[in-house]
C-alpha positions as CSV (number, residue, x, y, z in Angstrom):
1,S,-35.5,1.2,107.9
2,S,-34.8,3.5,104.9
3,D,-32.8,0.7,103.2
4,L,-35.8,-1.7,103.4
5,R,-38.1,1.0,102.1
6,K,-35.8,1.6,99.1
7,E,-35.6,-2.1,98.4
8,L,-39.4,-2.5,98.6
9,G,-39.9,0.5,96.4
10,R,-38.1,-1.3,93.6
11,V,-40.4,-4.3,93.8
12,E,-42.5,-4.3,90.6
13,K,-46.2,-4.9,90.6
14,E,-45.8,-8.5,89.3
15,G,-43.5,-9.2,92.2
16,W,-46.1,-8.2,94.8
17,Y,-48.1,-11.4,94.7
18,E,-45.2,-13.6,95.4
19,R,-43.5,-11.4,98.0
20,F,-46.6,-10.3,100.0
21,A,-49.4,-12.1,101.7
22,Y,-52.6,-10.5,103.0
23,I,-53.1,-10.7,106.8
24,Q,-56.8,-10.8,107.7
25,D,-56.4,-10.1,111.5
26,D,-54.5,-6.9,110.9
27,D,-55.8,-5.8,107.5
28,A,-52.1,-5.6,106.6
29,Y,-49.5,-7.3,104.4
30,F,-46.8,-9.8,105.3
31,D,-43.5,-9.4,103.6
32,M,-42.4,-13.0,102.9
33,N,-38.8,-12.0,102.4
34,D,-38.0,-10.3,105.8
35,R,-41.1,-11.4,107.7
36,R,-42.4,-8.0,108.7
37,E,-45.9,-6.6,108.6
38,I,-46.6,-3.6,106.4
39,G,-49.8,-1.6,107.1
40,R,-52.2,-0.6,104.3
41,S,-51.1,3.1,104.4
42,T,-47.4,2.1,104.3
43,F,-48.0,-0.3,101.4
44,N,-49.7,2.6,99.5
45,A,-46.9,5.0,100.3
46,L,-44.2,2.5,99.2
47,F,-45.8,1.9,95.8
48,R,-47.4,5.2,95.1
49,H,-45.1,5.5,92.0
50,I,-46.7,2.5,90.4
51,S,-49.8,3.2,88.3
52,C,-52.7,1.1,89.5
53,K,-56.1,0.9,87.9
54,S,-59.2,-1.0,89.0
55,I,-60.0,-4.2,87.2
56,H,-63.7,-3.2,87.5
57,N,-63.8,0.3,85.9
58,Q,-60.2,1.2,85.0
59,R,-60.2,4.1,87.5
60,K,-57.0,4.9,89.4
61,I,-56.8,3.2,92.8
62,E,-54.3,2.9,95.6
63,A,-51.7,0.1,95.5
64,S,-53.2,-1.9,98.4
65,V,-56.6,-1.9,96.7
66,C,-55.0,-3.1,93.5
67,F,-53.3,-5.9,95.4
68,D,-56.6,-6.9,97.0
69,E,-58.4,-6.9,93.7
70,N,-55.8,-9.1,92.0
71,R,-54.4,-11.3,94.8
72,Q,-56.7,-14.3,94.1
73,A,-56.1,-14.4,90.4
74,K,-52.4,-13.9,90.9
75,G,-52.2,-16.7,93.5
76,A,-51.1,-14.5,96.4
77,K,-51.5,-16.0,99.9
78,T,-54.0,-15.0,102.5
79,L,-53.1,-15.5,106.1
80,V,-55.3,-15.5,109.2
81,G,-52.7,-13.7,111.2
82,V,-49.1,-13.8,112.3
83,T,-47.2,-15.8,114.9
84,Y,-43.6,-16.2,116.2
85,A,-42.7,-19.9,116.1
86,P,-38.9,-20.6,116.4
87,G,-37.8,-23.5,114.3
88,E,-40.8,-23.5,111.9
89,T,-41.1,-22.4,108.3
90,I,-42.3,-19.0,107.1
91,L,-45.9,-20.2,106.9
92,C,-47.2,-22.2,109.9
93,A,-50.4,-24.2,109.9
94,R,-52.3,-24.3,113.2
95,E,-55.7,-26.1,113.4
96,G,-56.0,-25.9,109.6
97,L,-55.4,-22.1,109.5
98,V,-52.2,-20.5,108.0
99,Y,-50.2,-17.9,109.8
100,G,-47.1,-15.9,108.8
101,N,-44.1,-16.7,111.0
102,R,-42.2,-13.6,112.1
103,W,-39.3,-15.7,113.4
104,R,-36.3,-16.0,111.1
105,D,-33.2,-18.1,112.0
106,A,-30.3,-15.7,112.7
107,R,-27.7,-18.3,113.8
108,P,-24.4,-17.4,112.2
109,S,-22.9,-20.1,110.0
110,V,-19.9,-21.6,111.8
111,T,-17.3,-24.3,111.0
112,A,-17.0,-27.3,113.3
113,G,-13.7,-28.2,114.9
114,A,-12.7,-24.8,116.2
115,D,-10.9,-24.4,119.5
116,A,-13.2,-23.2,122.3
117,S,-10.8,-23.8,125.2
118,P,-10.3,-20.1,126.3
119,W,-14.1,-19.9,126.9
120,L,-14.3,-23.4,128.5
121,K,-11.7,-22.3,131.0
122,H,-13.7,-19.3,131.8
123,V,-16.9,-21.4,132.2
124,E,-15.0,-23.6,134.6
125,R,-13.8,-20.5,136.6
126,M,-17.4,-19.3,136.8
127,I,-19.0,-22.7,137.5
128,P,-16.5,-25.0,139.2
129,D,-19.1,-27.6,140.1
130,S,-19.1,-30.1,137.2
131,I,-22.7,-31.2,137.5
132,E,-23.9,-27.5,137.4
133,R,-21.5,-26.8,134.6
134,E,-22.5,-29.7,132.4
135,H,-26.2,-28.7,132.8
136,V,-25.6,-25.1,131.7
137,L,-23.6,-26.3,128.7
138,N,-26.4,-28.6,127.8
139,V,-29.0,-25.9,128.1
140,M,-26.9,-23.7,125.8
141,A,-26.2,-26.4,123.2
142,F,-29.7,-27.7,123.2
143,K,-31.2,-24.3,122.6
144,I,-28.8,-23.6,119.7
145,Q,-29.5,-27.0,118.1
146,N,-33.3,-27.1,118.7
147,P,-35.0,-23.7,118.2
148,N,-38.4,-25.6,118.0
149,I,-38.2,-27.2,121.5
150,K,-38.6,-25.3,124.8
151,V,-36.1,-25.9,127.6
152,N,-38.8,-26.0,130.3
153,H,-36.9,-24.0,133.0
154,A,-35.1,-20.8,133.4
155,V,-31.4,-20.3,134.5
156,L,-30.7,-17.8,137.2
157,H,-26.9,-17.0,137.4
158,G,-26.0,-15.0,140.4
159,G,-22.5,-13.8,141.4
160,H,-20.4,-10.9,142.4
161,P,-20.5,-7.8,140.2
162,G,-17.9,-7.9,137.5
163,S,-17.0,-11.5,138.0
164,G,-17.6,-12.4,134.4
165,K,-21.1,-13.7,134.1
166,D,-21.9,-11.6,131.0
167,T,-18.6,-12.6,129.5
168,M,-19.4,-16.3,130.0
169,W,-22.9,-16.1,128.4
170,A,-22.0,-13.7,125.6
171,P,-21.0,-16.4,123.0
172,F,-24.2,-18.3,123.6
173,F,-26.3,-15.1,122.8
174,W,-24.1,-14.5,119.8
175,A,-24.7,-18.1,118.6
176,I,-28.4,-17.5,118.7
177,G,-28.6,-14.1,117.1
178,G,-25.2,-13.0,115.6
179,D,-23.8,-9.5,116.0
180,S,-27.2,-7.8,116.1
181,L,-28.4,-10.4,118.7
182,A,-31.6,-11.1,116.7
183,N,-34.1,-13.2,118.5
184,V,-32.4,-12.3,121.8
185,K,-34.2,-9.7,124.0
186,K,-32.9,-7.9,127.1
187,L,-35.2,-6.8,129.8
188,D,-34.3,-4.9,133.0
189,N,-35.8,-5.9,136.2
190,K,-37.9,-2.7,136.4
191,D,-39.5,-3.4,133.0
192,L,-40.8,-6.9,133.8
193,S,-44.3,-5.5,134.4
194,T,-44.6,-3.8,130.9
195,P,-48.0,-4.4,129.4
196,W,-46.5,-4.8,125.9
197,G,-45.3,-8.2,124.8
198,Y,-42.5,-7.3,122.4
199,H,-39.9,-8.7,124.8
200,L,-41.6,-12.1,124.5
201,E,-41.0,-12.3,120.8
202,C,-37.6,-14.0,121.1
203,E,-35.7,-17.3,121.5
204,V,-33.8,-16.1,124.6
205,L,-35.0,-13.5,127.1
206,I,-32.3,-12.0,129.3
207,I,-33.4,-10.5,132.6
208,N,-30.7,-8.2,134.0
209,E,-30.3,-7.5,137.7
210,L,-33.1,-9.7,138.9
211,R,-34.0,-8.5,142.4
212,Q,-36.9,-7.4,144.6
213,P,-36.1,-6.0,148.0
214,E,-39.4,-7.1,149.6
215,A,-40.3,-10.8,150.1
216,S,-43.9,-10.2,148.9
217,D,-42.5,-8.6,145.7
218,R,-40.2,-11.5,145.2
219,R,-43.1,-13.9,145.4
220,A,-45.1,-11.8,143.0
221,L,-42.2,-11.7,140.6
222,E,-41.9,-15.5,140.7
223,N,-45.6,-15.8,139.9
224,S,-45.5,-13.3,137.0
225,L,-42.6,-15.2,135.4
226,K,-44.2,-18.7,135.6
227,P,-46.0,-18.6,132.3
228,V,-43.0,-17.4,130.4
229,I,-40.5,-19.9,131.9
230,A,-42.4,-23.1,131.3
231,A,-45.0,-24.5,129.0
232,P,-47.9,-24.8,129.3
233,P,-49.1,-22.2,128.4
234,E,-48.3,-23.3,124.8
235,F,-48.7,-19.7,123.6
236,L,-47.8,-16.2,124.9
237,S,-49.9,-13.2,123.9
238,I,-47.9,-10.5,122.2
239,Q,-49.6,-7.1,122.8
240,R,-48.7,-4.6,120.1
241,K,-49.3,-0.9,119.8
242,G,-51.9,-0.1,117.1
243,L,-52.2,-3.8,116.0
244,A,-54.2,-6.8,117.2
245,P,-52.4,-9.0,119.7
246,Y,-51.1,-12.3,118.4
247,E,-50.1,-15.6,119.9
248,A,-46.4,-16.5,119.9
249,V,-45.4,-20.2,120.4
250,N,-43.9,-20.5,123.9
251,R,-40.4,-21.7,123.2
252,L,-38.3,-18.9,124.7
253,Q,-35.4,-19.6,127.2
254,V,-35.2,-17.2,130.2
255,V,-31.6,-16.4,131.4
256,A,-31.6,-14.1,134.5
257,F,-28.6,-12.5,136.2
258,S,-28.3,-11.1,139.7
259,N,-25.7,-9.7,142.0
260,E,-28.0,-10.4,144.9
261,R,-28.1,-13.5,147.1
262,M,-31.8,-13.0,147.6
263,A,-33.0,-12.2,144.1
264,I,-36.3,-14.1,144.0
265,T,-38.4,-16.2,146.3
266,I,-39.1,-19.6,144.9
267,P,-41.3,-22.3,146.6
268,S,-39.3,-25.3,147.8
269,N,-41.1,-27.6,145.3
270,D,-40.5,-25.3,142.3
271,R,-39.3,-27.0,139.1
272,R,-38.9,-24.0,136.9
273,W,-35.6,-22.6,137.9
274,F,-32.0,-23.8,137.7
275,V,-30.1,-21.5,140.1
276,L,-26.4,-21.2,140.4
277,W,-24.1,-18.8,142.3
278,S,-20.5,-18.0,141.2
279,D,-18.1,-17.3,144.0
280,A,-15.5,-16.0,141.4
281,L,-14.1,-12.6,142.3
282,C,-14.1,-9.6,140.0
283,M,-12.5,-10.5,136.7
284,E,-9.2,-8.8,136.1
285,A,-9.3,-6.1,133.4
286,D,-6.5,-7.6,131.4
287,A,-8.2,-11.1,131.4
288,A,-11.5,-9.5,130.3
289,S,-10.0,-7.5,127.5
290,R,-8.0,-10.6,126.3
291,M,-11.2,-12.7,126.3
292,W,-13.2,-10.1,124.3
293,A,-10.4,-9.6,121.8
294,W,-10.4,-13.3,121.3
295,Y,-14.2,-13.3,120.9
296,K,-14.1,-10.7,118.2
297,S,-11.3,-12.4,116.3
298,G,-13.2,-15.6,115.9
299,G,-13.8,-16.8,119.4
300,F,-17.5,-16.2,119.2
301,A,-17.7,-18.5,116.2
302,S,-15.5,-21.1,117.8
303,V,-17.8,-21.3,120.9
304,A,-20.9,-21.4,118.7
305,A,-19.4,-24.2,116.6
306,W,-18.5,-26.1,119.8
307,L,-22.0,-25.8,121.2
308,A,-23.6,-26.6,117.9
309,S,-21.7,-29.9,117.8
310,R,-22.1,-30.9,121.5
311,D,-24.0,-34.2,121.9
312,V,-27.2,-33.3,123.8
313,S,-29.1,-36.5,122.7
314,A,-29.4,-37.5,126.4
315,F,-30.6,-34.1,127.6
316,N,-34.3,-33.9,128.6
317,A,-35.4,-30.4,127.8
318,G,-38.8,-31.0,129.5
319,A,-37.5,-32.3,132.8
320,A,-37.9,-30.4,136.0
């Protein structure tokens, strides 16, 4: 963004070596403040106003070359590559090699003890069965409290259009990523076969309108989602335009929605999906507007605080 460019443009040369690390895999630079990659040409453009001379012959050189010449003496870090590892620090070690972590915690700060009862009533309306309801609340709370642990199954929430499924889940998504829904990605059913992996760089992957009309397509869909829903695989390949692919740690939580009774075909012995259907009818407009008004006046934070303090010590995230 232009704001970021302005901020970076003000970084003095002495600040480079603390703020940036060199990425070997991409021949690029990792911004340790906001965890983005900056290509060599962009680095040069950002710091063209800074006079740079070679330590070898005092000739004028580009900013990136100046960084490369001085980085060892100045103690700048060198990374093998990048990763996306929720719950881990900005620098991650894997098999003795150091990677820059593109994940940054975006959970809003909330105060415990707030009243979440309007939301809990809506959850009960959507999921009247107490066993199903407790499980969904545990999945939400566990994911908020443990970004570094994968819940090893997806949740498929089906129900009538307009019944309030999105309204029920919205505070959970906010609790993970705030107003901008950072670390939460949305994917439409039609985009599931995209060759790029940007949608996998998240803590929560929302699949909207999950449905395939043909039985063979439903089975193919189930197979294609297997590696994303459960680990192993421990890593997911993130394919990127113009850059080398990288390995993200497989910790994302899949939440899928559907208005169809026959959304996906799952084998009878499958252990990767928790499926529930809401019989609730269309949510009344007044009730929906009241709920969203409450959300925006502090309800989101109340629900986030309630989930953050829920006791999930007995919840087994790896169970079938």
